[in-house]
C-alpha positions as CSV (number, residue, x, y, z in Angstrom):
1,M,-30.4,-39.1,-7.4
2,I,-29.8,-41.6,-4.7
3,K,-33.5,-42.2,-4.1
4,Y,-34.1,-42.5,-8.3
5,K,-31.5,-45.7,-8.6
6,L,-33.3,-46.8,-5.8
7,L,-37.0,-46.6,-7.6
8,F,-35.4,-47.1,-10.8
9,P,-35.5,-51.2,-10.3
10,V,-38.8,-51.7,-8.7
11,L,-40.8,-49.1,-11.6
12,L,-38.5,-52.0,-14.1
13,L,-40.0,-54.3,-12.5
14,L,-43.7,-53.1,-12.2
15,A,-43.4,-52.4,-16.2
16,G,-43.4,-55.8,-17.0
17,T,-46.1,-57.0,-14.9
18,I,-47.7,-54.1,-15.6
19,H,-50.7,-56.9,-16.8
20,A,-50.5,-58.3,-14.2
21,Q,-53.8,-60.2,-12.5
22,N,-54.4,-59.5,-8.6
23,V,-53.3,-62.7,-7.0
24,E,-55.5,-63.1,-3.6
25,F,-53.7,-64.4,-0.5
26,K,-55.9,-67.8,-1.1
27,S,-54.4,-71.4,0.5
28,G,-55.5,-72.8,-3.6
29,N,-52.9,-70.0,-5.1
30,F,-50.2,-71.7,-2.9
31,K,-50.7,-75.3,-3.0
32,D,-46.9,-76.2,-3.5
33,D,-45.2,-73.4,-1.3
34,K,-47.9,-74.1,2.2
35,D,-45.0,-73.1,4.6
36,G,-44.6,-69.7,2.5
37,F,-48.3,-69.3,2.6
38,K,-48.3,-69.6,6.7
39,N,-45.7,-67.1,7.3
40,A,-46.6,-64.9,5.1
41,T,-49.8,-64.5,6.0
42,E,-49.3,-64.7,9.5
43,A,-47.0,-61.5,8.2
44,I,-50.3,-59.7,6.4
45,K,-51.6,-60.6,10.2
46,A,-49.2,-59.1,12.3
47,G,-48.8,-56.6,10.6
48,D,-52.5,-55.4,10.4
49,A,-53.0,-55.1,14.4
50,Y,-49.5,-52.2,13.8
51,F,-51.6,-50.7,10.7
52,E,-54.7,-49.9,12.5
53,L,-53.3,-48.8,15.3
54,A,-51.4,-46.1,13.3
55,N,-54.7,-45.1,11.4
56,Q,-56.5,-44.7,14.6
57,A,-54.0,-42.1,15.3
58,I,-54.1,-40.4,12.0
59,F,-58.0,-40.6,12.8
60,E,-58.2,-38.9,15.9
61,T,-54.5,-36.2,14.5
62,R,-52.6,-37.9,17.1
63,E,-48.6,-39.0,15.8
64,P,-48.8,-43.2,14.9
65,G,-45.2,-43.2,16.1
66,F,-43.4,-46.6,14.8
67,N,-46.7,-47.8,14.2
68,F,-46.6,-47.6,10.2
69,H,-42.6,-48.8,10.1
70,L,-43.9,-52.4,12.1
71,A,-46.2,-52.6,10.1
72,L,-44.0,-52.3,6.9
73,K,-41.5,-54.3,8.4
74,E,-44.5,-57.3,8.0
75,Y,-45.9,-56.8,5.1
76,E,-42.6,-56.4,3.1
77,K,-42.0,-60.1,4.4
78,A,-45.4,-61.0,2.6
79,Q,-44.3,-59.1,-0.4
80,T,-41.6,-61.1,-1.1
81,F,-43.7,-64.3,-0.8
82,N,-46.9,-62.6,-3.5
83,P,-45.7,-59.2,-5.0
84,D,-48.9,-59.0,-6.4
85,N,-51.4,-59.0,-4.3
86,A,-54.0,-55.3,-4.5
87,L,-54.2,-54.6,-1.1
88,L,-51.1,-55.7,-0.1
89,N,-49.0,-53.3,-2.7
90,F,-52.1,-50.6,-1.2
91,K,-51.1,-51.3,2.1
92,I,-47.5,-50.8,1.7
93,G,-47.5,-47.6,-0.3
94,A,-49.6,-46.3,2.9
95,C,-47.1,-47.0,4.9
96,Y,-44.7,-45.8,3.0
97,I,-46.6,-42.6,2.1
98,N,-47.3,-42.1,5.3
99,S,-42.8,-42.2,6.6
100,T,-40.2,-39.4,6.3
101,S,-40.1,-40.5,2.4
102,P,-43.5,-40.7,1.0
103,Y,-42.0,-40.9,-2.4
104,K,-41.0,-44.7,-2.0
105,G,-44.9,-45.6,-1.6
106,F,-45.9,-43.9,-5.6
107,A,-44.9,-47.8,-6.9
108,F,-46.5,-49.8,-4.8
109,I,-50.5,-47.3,-5.2
110,Q,-50.2,-47.6,-8.5
111,K,-49.7,-51.0,-8.9
112,A,-52.2,-52.0,-6.6
113,D,-54.7,-50.0,-8.4
114,E,-53.7,-51.4,-11.7
115,L,-54.3,-55.3,-10.1
116,D,-57.6,-54.1,-8.3
117,P,-58.5,-50.5,-8.0
118,A,-61.3,-51.9,-5.4
119,C,-58.8,-53.6,-3.0
120,D,-59.3,-51.4,-0.9
121,P,-62.0,-48.2,0.2
122,F,-59.4,-45.8,1.2
123,L,-56.9,-46.5,-2.7
124,P,-58.5,-43.6,-4.5
125,Y,-57.3,-41.4,-1.4
126,Y,-54.0,-42.7,-1.2
127,K,-53.5,-42.0,-5.0
128,G,-55.0,-38.7,-4.3
129,V,-52.3,-38.1,-1.9
130,M,-49.8,-39.8,-4.4
131,L,-51.1,-37.1,-7.7
132,H,-51.0,-34.3,-5.2
133,L,-47.7,-35.1,-3.6
134,Q,-46.4,-35.8,-7.5
135,G,-48.4,-32.0,-8.2
136,K,-50.6,-33.3,-10.2
137,Y,-53.4,-31.1,-8.6
138,Q,-56.4,-31.8,-10.7
139,E,-55.7,-35.4,-11.2
140,A,-55.6,-35.6,-7.1
141,V,-58.9,-33.2,-7.1
142,K,-60.8,-36.1,-8.9
143,S,-59.1,-38.7,-6.6
144,F,-60.5,-37.5,-3.2
145,Q,-63.9,-36.6,-5.0
146,T,-64.1,-40.5,-6.0
147,F,-62.8,-41.2,-2.1
148,E,-65.4,-38.6,-1.2
149,N,-68.2,-39.8,-2.9
150,N,-67.9,-43.8,-1.7
151,Y,-67.0,-42.8,2.4
152,K,-69.5,-42.6,3.6
153,K,-69.2,-42.9,7.1
154,S,-70.3,-40.3,9.3
155,D,-66.0,-40.0,11.3
156,N,-63.7,-37.7,11.6
157,F,-61.6,-38.4,8.0
158,S,-63.8,-36.2,6.4
159,K,-61.6,-33.1,7.3
160,F,-59.2,-35.0,5.9
161,V,-60.5,-35.0,2.6
162,S,-61.0,-31.8,2.8
163,Q,-57.7,-30.6,3.8
164,R,-56.4,-32.6,0.5
165,K,-58.5,-30.9,-1.3
166,G,-58.1,-26.8,0.0
167,Q,-54.4,-28.0,-0.6
168,C,-54.7,-29.1,-4.2
169,K,-56.6,-25.7,-4.4
170,H,-53.9,-23.2,-2.9
171,G,-50.8,-25.6,-4.1
172,E,-51.7,-24.8,-7.6
173,Q,-51.9,-20.9,-6.8
174,Y,-48.9,-20.9,-4.7
175,E,-47.0,-22.5,-7.4
176,R,-48.9,-19.4,-10.4
177,N,-46.8,-17.2,-8.0
178,E,-43.7,-18.9,-7.2
179,L,-42.1,-16.8,-4.6
180,R,-38.7,-15.1,-5.2
181,A,-36.1,-17.1,-3.2
182,W,-33.9,-19.7,-3.7
183,V,-34.1,-23.2,-2.0
184,D,-31.1,-24.8,-1.6
185,N,-30.0,-28.4,-0.1
186,V,-27.2,-27.9,1.9
187,S,-25.6,-31.4,1.0
188,V,-22.7,-31.3,3.7
189,L,-25.3,-31.4,6.9
190,N,-27.5,-34.1,4.7
191,T,-27.4,-38.6,5.0
192,E,-29.6,-40.4,3.7
193,Y,-31.7,-40.1,7.3
194,D,-33.6,-38.2,8.6
195,E,-32.0,-34.0,9.8
196,I,-34.2,-32.1,10.8
197,A,-34.8,-29.2,13.0
198,P,-32.3,-26.1,12.3
199,S,-31.4,-23.8,14.6
200,I,-29.2,-20.8,13.9
201,T,-27.8,-18.1,15.9
202,T,-28.0,-14.5,14.2
203,D,-25.4,-14.2,13.1
204,G,-25.6,-17.3,10.8
205,A,-22.5,-18.8,11.7
206,E,-23.3,-22.0,14.0
207,I,-26.5,-24.1,13.0
208,V,-27.4,-27.2,15.1
209,F,-29.3,-29.7,13.9
210,S,-31.3,-33.2,14.9
211,S,-31.2,-36.6,13.1
212,N,-31.2,-40.0,13.2
213,R,-27.9,-41.3,11.3
214,P,-26.1,-43.9,13.3
215,N,-24.8,-43.4,16.2
216,K,-22.8,-45.3,19.8
217,N,-26.7,-46.2,21.4
218,T,-28.5,-49.2,19.9
219,P,-31.0,-48.9,17.4
220,N,-34.7,-49.2,17.8
221,E,-37.2,-51.7,17.4
222,I,-37.2,-51.0,13.4
223,G,-33.4,-51.0,13.2
224,G,-33.5,-47.0,13.5
225,Y,-31.3,-45.0,15.4
226,D,-32.1,-42.2,18.1
227,M,-32.8,-38.8,16.9
228,D,-29.2,-36.7,18.1
229,I,-28.4,-32.9,18.4
230,Y,-25.5,-32.0,15.6
231,S,-23.2,-29.1,14.9
232,S,-21.5,-27.4,12.6
233,T,-19.6,-23.9,12.0
234,S,-19.8,-22.0,8.9
235,V,-16.6,-20.6,7.5
236,E,-16.1,-18.8,4.4
237,G,-19.4,-18.5,3.9
238,E,-19.7,-23.2,4.0
239,W,-20.7,-25.2,6.3
240,Q,-18.1,-27.8,7.8
241,K,-18.5,-31.3,8.9
242,A,-21.0,-31.7,11.3
243,L,-20.1,-33.0,15.1
244,P,-22.1,-34.7,17.6
245,L,-22.6,-31.9,20.4
246,K,-20.4,-31.9,22.6
247,G,-20.9,-31.9,26.2
248,S,-24.1,-34.2,28.3
249,V,-27.0,-33.5,26.0
250,N,-27.2,-36.5,23.9
251,T,-28.1,-40.0,25.4
252,A,-30.0,-43.0,23.9
253,A,-33.4,-41.2,23.9
254,D,-34.2,-38.7,20.8
255,E,-33.5,-35.6,21.5
256,V,-34.7,-33.1,19.0
257,S,-32.9,-29.4,19.0
258,N,-35.9,-26.7,19.1
259,N,-34.3,-23.0,19.3
260,L,-30.9,-21.9,20.0
261,Y,-30.7,-18.5,21.3
262,Y,-29.9,-15.8,19.4
263,D,-26.7,-15.4,20.7
264,G,-25.5,-18.7,20.7
265,T,-25.5,-19.2,24.8
266,K,-28.7,-21.7,25.5
267,M,-30.9,-23.5,23.2
268,L,-34.2,-25.6,24.0
269,I,-34.6,-29.3,23.1
270,H,-37.4,-31.3,23.3
271,R,-36.5,-34.7,24.5
272,D,-38.8,-37.9,23.6
273,N,-38.6,-41.1,26.2
274,G,-40.3,-44.0,26.2
275,G,-43.5,-42.0,24.1
276,Q,-43.4,-39.2,26.9
277,S,-42.3,-35.4,25.0
278,D,-41.0,-32.9,27.0
279,I,-39.1,-29.6,27.3
280,Y,-35.7,-29.0,28.2
281,E,-32.9,-26.5,28.2
282,T,-29.2,-26.5,28.1
283,F,-26.3,-24.2,28.6
284,L,-22.7,-23.3,26.9
285,R,-20.2,-24.1,29.4
286,G,-16.8,-22.9,27.1
287,L,-17.1,-26.0,25.0
288,D,-19.5,-28.3,26.3
289,W,-23.0,-28.0,27.0
290,S,-24.4,-28.8,30.2
291,E,-26.9,-31.5,31.4
292,P,-30.2,-30.6,30.0
293,K,-32.8,-29.3,32.5
294,A,-36.4,-29.9,32.4
295,M,-38.9,-27.3,31.9
296,H,-41.3,-25.3,34.9
297,Y,-44.1,-27.9,35.5
298,N,-46.4,-25.4,33.5
299,I,-44.7,-26.1,30.6
300,N,-44.0,-29.7,30.9
301,S,-47.3,-31.2,31.8
302,K,-48.7,-34.6,31.7
303,A,-49.4,-34.2,27.7
304,N,-46.5,-33.6,25.6
305,E,-44.3,-31.0,24.4
306,R,-42.0,-30.0,21.7
307,F,-40.8,-27.6,19.5
308,A,-39.5,-24.7,22.0
309,S,-38.9,-21.0,21.2
310,Y,-37.5,-18.1,22.8
311,D,-39.6,-14.7,22.6
312,Y,-37.3,-12.1,21.6
313,D,-36.8,-10.9,25.2
314,N,-36.4,-13.7,26.7
315,Y,-39.5,-13.0,29.2
316,R,-41.8,-15.9,27.2
317,V,-41.2,-19.3,25.5
318,Y,-43.7,-20.2,22.9
319,Y,-44.4,-24.4,22.6
320,A,-46.4,-27.3,21.5
321,R,-48.6,-29.3,23.4
322,D,-50.7,-31.9,22.5
323,N,-54.3,-32.2,23.8
324,A,-55.8,-35.7,24.6
325,N,-58.8,-34.4,25.5
326,R,-58.8,-32.8,21.8
327,S,-58.2,-34.4,18.3
328,N,-57.0,-30.8,16.9
329,G,-53.4,-32.3,17.8
330,F,-50.5,-30.5,18.8
331,D,-51.2,-26.7,19.2
332,I,-49.6,-23.8,19.6
333,M,-49.0,-22.0,23.9
334,V,-46.7,-20.0,25.0
335,S,-46.1,-19.2,29.3
336,G,-44.4,-16.3,30.8
337,V,-41.7,-16.0,33.2
338,E,-42.4,-15.4,36.8
339,S,-38.9,-15.8,38.2
340,F,-35.7,-15.9,36.1
341,K,-33.9,-16.6,38.9
342,E,-36.5,-19.5,39.9
343,K,-36.6,-20.3,36.5
344,T,-40.4,-20.5,36.9
345,F,-43.0,-20.3,34.4
346,G,-47.4,-19.1,34.0
347,M,-49.7,-21.0,32.8
348,G,-49.6,-21.8,29.6
349,V,-52.5,-19.7,27.2
350,M,-52.9,-21.3,23.4
351,V,-52.1,-18.5,20.9
352,S,-55.6,-18.6,19.4
353,P,-54.8,-17.1,16.4
354,V,-52.2,-19.1,14.7
355,N,-54.2,-22.9,15.7
356,T,-56.2,-25.1,14.0
357,R,-57.6,-28.3,13.8
358,F,-54.2,-30.3,12.4
359,H,-51.0,-30.2,14.1
360,D,-49.4,-26.7,14.5
361,G,-45.1,-25.6,15.7
362,P,-42.8,-26.1,15.1
363,V,-42.6,-22.1,16.3
364,F,-39.3,-19.3,15.7
365,L,-39.9,-16.1,17.0
366,H,-37.3,-13.8,14.9
367,L,-36.0,-11.2,17.3
368,D,-37.8,-7.9,15.6
369,G,-40.1,-9.1,18.4
370,E,-42.9,-8.6,15.7
371,T,-42.4,-11.7,13.3
372,M,-43.9,-14.9,14.7
373,Y,-43.0,-17.9,11.5
374,M,-44.7,-22.1,12.6
375,A,-45.3,-24.0,10.7
376,S,-49.5,-26.3,10.1
377,E,-50.7,-28.6,8.5
378,G,-53.7,-26.4,8.9
379,H,-54.6,-22.8,7.8
380,E,-54.1,-22.4,3.8
381,S,-51.1,-25.5,3.2
382,M,-50.1,-26.9,0.2
383,G,-49.4,-30.0,1.2
384,G,-48.5,-31.5,4.4
385,Y,-46.9,-29.6,6.8
386,D,-46.1,-25.6,5.3
387,I,-44.4,-23.0,6.8
388,F,-46.6,-19.4,7.4
389,V,-45.4,-16.4,9.2
390,S,-47.8,-14.3,11.6
391,K,-47.6,-10.6,12.7
392,K,-48.6,-8.9,15.8
393,V,-50.7,-5.9,15.8
394,N,-51.5,-4.1,18.9
395,G,-50.4,-7.6,21.3
396,Q,-52.0,-9.8,19.1
397,W,-51.0,-12.2,16.6
398,T,-52.6,-11.6,13.3
399,K,-53.5,-15.1,11.0
400,P,-51.3,-16.7,9.9
401,V,-50.0,-16.3,6.2
402,N,-48.7,-18.8,4.1
403,M,-45.2,-17.9,3.4
404,G,-45.9,-20.0,-0.8
405,Y,-43.5,-21.8,-2.8
406,P,-40.8,-23.3,-3.2
407,I,-40.3,-22.7,0.9
408,N,-43.3,-24.3,0.7
409,T,-43.7,-28.5,-1.0
410,P,-47.3,-30.5,-1.0
411,Y,-44.5,-32.2,0.8
412,D,-43.8,-31.5,5.0
413,D,-41.9,-28.6,4.7
414,F,-41.1,-27.2,8.4
415,F,-38.4,-25.9,10.9
416,F,-37.6,-21.9,10.2
417,A,-34.3,-20.3,11.6
418,S,-33.6,-17.2,10.2
419,T,-30.9,-15.0,10.7
420,A,-30.9,-10.9,12.0
421,N,-31.4,-9.8,9.0
422,G,-33.8,-11.8,7.7
423,K,-32.0,-12.6,4.0
424,F,-31.3,-16.1,5.0
425,A,-33.2,-18.9,6.9
426,Y,-32.8,-22.7,7.1
427,I,-35.9,-24.8,7.3
428,A,-36.1,-29.2,6.9
429,S,-38.2,-30.9,4.2
430,N,-38.7,-34.0,2.7
431,R,-39.6,-33.0,-0.9
432,D,-37.6,-35.2,-3.2
433,G,-34.6,-35.1,-4.8
434,G,-32.8,-34.6,-1.4
435,A,-30.3,-36.9,-0.1
436,G,-33.1,-39.2,1.9
437,G,-36.0,-38.1,4.3
438,F,-35.7,-34.9,5.5
439,D,-32.8,-33.1,4.7
440,I,-31.7,-29.2,6.1
441,Y,-32.3,-26.8,3.1
442,K,-31.7,-23.0,3.0
443,V,-33.3,-20.4,1.9
444,T,-32.4,-17.3,0.1
445,F,-34.6,-14.5,-0.1
446,W,-33.9,-12.5,-2.9
447,G,-36.3,-9.1,-2.3
448,P,-38.9,-7.1,-4.7
449,E,-38.8,-6.6,-7.9
450,K,-37.5,-2.9,-8.3
451,Q,-39.5,-1.1,-11.4
452,P,-39.3,2.9,-12.3
453,A,-43.1,3.9,-12.3
454,V,-44.6,5.2,-15.3
455,V,-46.7,7.3,-14.8
456,T,-46.9,10.6,-16.9
457,E,-48.2,10.6,-20.6
458,D,-45.3,12.3,-22.0
459,Y,-44.0,10.7,-25.2
460,L,-40.7,10.4,-26.2
461,L,-39.6,11.3,-29.5
462,A,-37.2,8.5,-29.8
463,S,-40.0,6.2,-30.6
464,I,-43.2,6.8,-32.7
465,I,-44.8,3.0,-33.5
466,M,-44.3,1.9,-30.2
467,P,-44.3,5.5,-28.1
468,M,-42.8,4.8,-24.6
469,K,-44.0,6.8,-21.4
470,D,-41.9,8.7,-19.7
471,A,-40.3,7.1,-16.5
472,E,-40.8,9.0,-13.3
473,V,-39.6,8.5,-10.9
474,E,-41.1,7.9,-7.1
475,A,-41.1,10.4,-4.5
476,T,-39.5,8.6,-1.3
477,V,-41.7,6.7,1.2
478,E,-40.5,6.5,5.1
479,V,-41.3,2.6,5.7
480,K,-41.6,1.5,9.4
481,K,-39.0,-1.0,9.9
482,K,-37.4,-2.2,12.9
483,S,-33.5,-2.3,11.5
484,L,-30.8,-4.6,14.3
485,T,-27.0,-4.2,14.3
486,V,-26.1,-7.4,15.1
487,F,-22.2,-6.9,17.2
488,K,-20.4,-10.4,17.5
489,G,-16.8,-10.5,18.0
490,K,-14.5,-12.2,21.1
491,T,-12.9,-10.6,24.0
492,L,-8.9,-11.4,24.1
493,D,-6.1,-10.4,26.5
494,D,-4.1,-8.2,24.2
495,M,-0.6,-9.8,25.3
496,T,-1.3,-12.9,24.5
497,G,-4.7,-13.2,22.4
498,K,-5.6,-16.1,24.5
499,A,-9.8,-15.4,25.2
500,V,-11.0,-13.7,28.1
501,E,-13.5,-14.6,29.8
502,A,-15.0,-11.3,29.9
503,V,-18.4,-9.3,31.3
504,I,-19.9,-7.0,28.8
505,E,-22.8,-4.4,30.1
506,I,-25.1,-2.7,27.4
507,T,-26.8,0.4,28.7
508,D,-29.1,3.1,26.7
509,N,-26.7,5.9,26.6
510,A,-29.9,8.6,27.1
511,T,-31.0,7.2,30.4
512,G,-27.9,5.9,32.0
513,K,-30.0,2.3,32.2
514,V,-28.5,-0.7,32.0
515,I,-30.9,-2.8,29.1
516,Q,-28.1,-5.8,28.8
517,N,-25.3,-7.5,30.4
518,F,-24.2,-11.1,29.8
519,T,-20.9,-13.1,30.1
520,T,-18.6,-14.1,26.9
521,N,-17.7,-17.6,26.4
522,S,-15.2,-18.4,28.6
523,A,-13.6,-20.9,26.7
524,T,-13.6,-19.1,23.0
525,G,-14.4,-15.2,24.3
526,K,-17.4,-15.3,21.5
527,F,-20.6,-13.1,21.7
528,I,-23.3,-11.9,19.9
529,I,-25.5,-9.7,20.6
530,S,-28.5,-7.2,19.0
531,L,-29.1,-3.6,19.2
532,N,-32.1,-2.1,17.4
533,S,-31.7,1.2,15.7
534,G,-32.5,4.5,17.8
535,K,-30.4,4.6,20.0
536,N,-27.4,5.2,21.6
537,Y,-25.2,2.1,23.2
538,G,-22.8,2.3,25.9
539,I,-21.1,-1.4,25.5
540,A,-18.4,-1.5,28.4
541,V,-16.4,-4.9,28.8
542,K,-15.7,-6.1,32.0
543,A,-13.0,-8.6,33.7
544,D,-10.8,-9.6,36.6
545,G,-7.0,-8.2,36.2
546,Y,-8.1,-6.4,33.4
547,L,-9.2,-2.8,32.4
548,F,-12.5,-2.3,31.2
549,H,-13.2,-1.5,27.5
550,S,-15.7,0.6,26.3
551,E,-17.4,0.9,22.7
552,N,-19.9,3.5,21.7
553,F,-23.2,2.6,18.9
554,D,-25.2,4.9,17.4
555,I,-27.8,3.9,15.6
556,P,-30.1,6.6,14.0
557,N,-33.8,5.2,13.5
558,G,-34.2,3.9,9.8
559,S,-30.5,2.5,10.0
560,A,-30.2,-0.6,8.0
561,D,-29.6,-4.2,9.2
562,N,-25.7,-4.2,9.8
563,L,-23.2,-6.7,10.9
564,V,-20.8,-5.7,13.2
565,D,-17.5,-8.0,13.7
566,K,-14.6,-7.5,16.4
567,E,-11.9,-8.8,18.5
568,I,-11.2,-6.7,21.9
569,R,-8.6,-6.8,23.0
570,L,-8.1,-6.8,27.0
571,K,-5.6,-5.2,28.7
572,N,-4.3,-5.6,31.9
573,I,-4.1,-3.5,35.3
574,K,-0.4,-2.6,35.1
575,I,1.7,0.5,34.3
576,G,1.5,1.9,31.2
577,S,-1.8,0.8,30.3
578,K,-4.4,2.6,28.1
579,I,-7.8,2.8,27.4
580,A,-9.9,5.2,25.6
581,L,-13.6,6.2,27.1
582,R,-15.4,6.3,24.6
583,N,-18.8,7.0,26.0
584,I,-17.2,10.3,27.4
585,F,-19.0,13.1,26.0
586,F,-19.1,16.9,25.5
587,D,-20.6,19.6,23.7
588,T,-18.7,20.9,20.3
589,G,-16.2,23.4,22.0
590,K,-17.1,22.7,24.9
591,S,-15.8,20.9,28.4
592,T,-19.3,20.3,30.4
593,L,-19.9,16.7,31.2
594,R,-23.3,15.7,29.2
595,S,-25.4,13.2,31.4
596,E,-24.8,10.5,28.3
597,S,-21.1,10.1,30.2
598,N,-22.7,9.6,33.7
599,A,-22.7,5.3,32.8
600,E,-19.4,5.6,31.8
601,L,-17.5,7.5,34.6
602,E,-19.4,5.6,37.2
603,R,-17.5,2.7,36.1
604,L,-14.6,4.3,36.0
605,V,-15.2,5.3,39.6
606,K,-16.2,2.0,40.3
607,L,-12.6,0.7,38.7
608,M,-10.8,3.6,41.1
609,K,-12.4,2.5,44.4
610,D,-12.2,-1.5,43.5
611,V,-8.3,-0.4,43.1
612,P,-7.2,1.3,46.1
613,R,-3.7,1.6,44.8
614,L,-4.5,2.8,41.2
615,K,-3.2,6.1,40.2
616,I,-3.8,7.1,36.2
617,E,-3.5,10.4,34.0
618,I,-6.8,11.3,32.4
619,S,-6.1,13.2,29.1
620,G,-7.7,14.5,26.4
621,H,-7.3,14.6,23.2
622,T,-8.8,16.6,19.7
623,D,-8.2,16.4,16.0
624,N,-6.0,18.9,14.4
625,T,-8.8,21.1,13.1
626,G,-8.7,25.3,14.4
627,S,-6.1,26.6,16.8
628,A,-3.0,24.4,17.6
629,S,-4.2,26.8,21.1
630,L,-7.4,26.5,21.2
631,N,-7.2,22.7,20.8
632,D,-5.0,22.6,24.1
633,K,-6.7,25.0,26.1
634,L,-10.0,22.8,25.5
635,S,-8.0,19.3,25.9
636,Q,-6.8,20.2,29.2
637,E,-10.3,21.3,30.5
638,R,-11.5,18.6,29.4
639,A,-9.3,15.9,31.4
640,E,-9.7,18.5,34.5
641,A,-13.5,18.4,33.8
642,V,-13.6,14.2,34.3
643,V,-11.0,14.5,37.0
644,N,-13.0,16.8,38.7
645,Y,-16.4,14.3,38.6
646,L,-13.7,11.3,39.8
647,K,-13.4,13.8,43.1
648,S,-17.1,14.4,43.6
649,K,-17.4,10.7,44.0
650,G,-14.4,10.6,46.8
651,V,-11.5,9.9,44.4
652,A,-8.4,11.2,45.9
653,A,-7.0,14.2,44.0
654,D,-3.7,12.4,45.0
655,R,-4.1,9.7,42.9
656,M,-4.9,11.3,39.8
657,T,-3.8,14.6,36.7
658,A,-5.0,15.7,34.1
659,M,-3.3,16.4,31.1
660,G,-4.2,18.1,27.0
661,Y,-2.7,17.4,24.6
662,G,-4.4,18.9,22.3
663,S,-3.9,17.5,18.5
664,S,-0.4,16.0,19.0
665,R,-0.5,12.6,19.9
666,P,-2.9,11.4,17.2
667,I,-4.3,7.8,16.6
668,A,-5.7,8.1,13.0
669,S,-5.3,9.9,10.1
670,N,-6.8,14.2,10.6
671,G,-7.8,13.0,6.0
672,N,-11.7,12.1,7.1
673,A,-13.7,12.5,9.3
674,E,-13.9,9.2,10.7
675,G,-10.2,9.7,11.4
676,R,-10.8,12.8,13.0
677,Q,-13.6,11.4,15.3
678,E,-11.2,8.8,16.5
679,N,-8.9,10.8,17.3
680,R,-11.2,13.4,19.5
681,R,-11.0,11.2,22.7
682,T,-10.8,11.2,26.5
683,E,-8.8,8.5,27.6
684,F,-7.1,7.6,31.3
685,E,-3.3,6.1,31.9
686,I,-2.0,4.2,34.7
687,K,0.9,5.5,35.5
688,A,1.0,3.5,39.3
689,N,-0.6,-0.2,40.7
């Protein structure tokens, strides 16, 4: 609403001067104020120098920097002296349209057109841009055609006219086929300044973004502030007030968040310092983010790099790079890791199918490893930057497809950060109706409409005039979908409830191979991991001075996306501490250890060797199904099987005892399948240390 309040007085002014005549900047028109005339013409001359530089950058598909802002600052001085000059109104309108608040230029373009439609050869073009942004696609195309008919220069600008005409065509098409999604302004995160570059953790509970709202640094040459990075936490589905990122990331330069790693432990940013933009990486240490370190020279070149993204497997980084020798703007590149230890990367390679003759990027790689979301001014955009999606097929990225309206509009819509299940995403847009400039928006996908299939010609007797066809349920179709389970939580001391820094090890139980190894946050104990379907996972949690903890996740192929939120309470290594060994497996009714148990057993062997004074009891437990005597016997044999394994690995027999308790010590109800599964377990208890 702020936007309309600012624009309303301007419209009233125009309404009163709609029949005003074009007042040229000639000394004869201002005989009574020679000093004012001199100051105004000098301001226009100074503004024109910046305006020319900005337009030259646009022609060459480069960023205009502050030049439009600096030109506007000078033009506004002259505007207060003579508000009825067509050419000056055109230039002010053009400056605004090339800003992050393009709607502020509409009144000036309209006035220039009314005062003198021939004041500048580019007026029909900018009038077309105005109409395009207003969604008046047919009128915009006519204005672009008028410009094209009169502009006969053989320069690079023809591609922009063709682009705009195509965008109008696409805009009509996308609006007719509106996407089933809500796009809502996240008002608590936004200000009258620019908010861009949202990035979230896979569970959607933490968000970071960049903003040029006022900060402690000195304003720049146009009176604006540098970009800093801010963060917010979701509490019961509501974002809290955004605060500057803690630690050493924000400086007097422009810091723009690029991609928060899926578990929230590290982040790629780009920093623009004196016109040179490079990519940096920072790590979360406790509550603070570390001093950003510049990425390897094969990523950061003499050109400008920005908008980087981690790939799902952490082996590649995607980013955008400009090229001074070409007029295609920024292109999307990819570099692969050569050495994690040395933090070296291979040469950047262009991702050819997704790049255009215009600016491409930012880019976001989804956790599924098969989906790329990217922003581009090219492809089949409906205006400015649009967000597109590309799929990896046989190792190659497909031609990007526009995500459609209302995610995309004739304004700039870019950045894309999705939750693991793909139901929600966050974007940045400068569409009209926000708080000002670029704002953060939340996208909620509805999913496809579900309708019964009508296939038979059998009529129901209930209707004769308007017979109804019999609705038949379609046969089940197998859909190949890579689903994800997000396992998040905290590692805490079981007695005090305080955070414990722990190492979490993920093992494929079928192969015994360790898939992933990481450390939980030292200040909060938080962790987030994502597990693909189709595997049985062993999850071991280890911390100095604590018994290790294990979890088991069996995620069959075709499982639905899931979120598990769990506190893992670690027990001190003291007499009486007890732990369930969740990744020890036996065949039903037998005491033979299965091979999937090896990883868990080896962790137990290591514990016994690391703490040589430890003495333990291995106990077997069953549910209450079947004969009590058989359950006692089976539980005893299973406990002995574990002890025998430890003996075979060199653990002294006098440090272990085996006890079978049958169903006498349940930890859950035996009245349901879940409870009985909990009760069927192997435990160990510390008897001496």
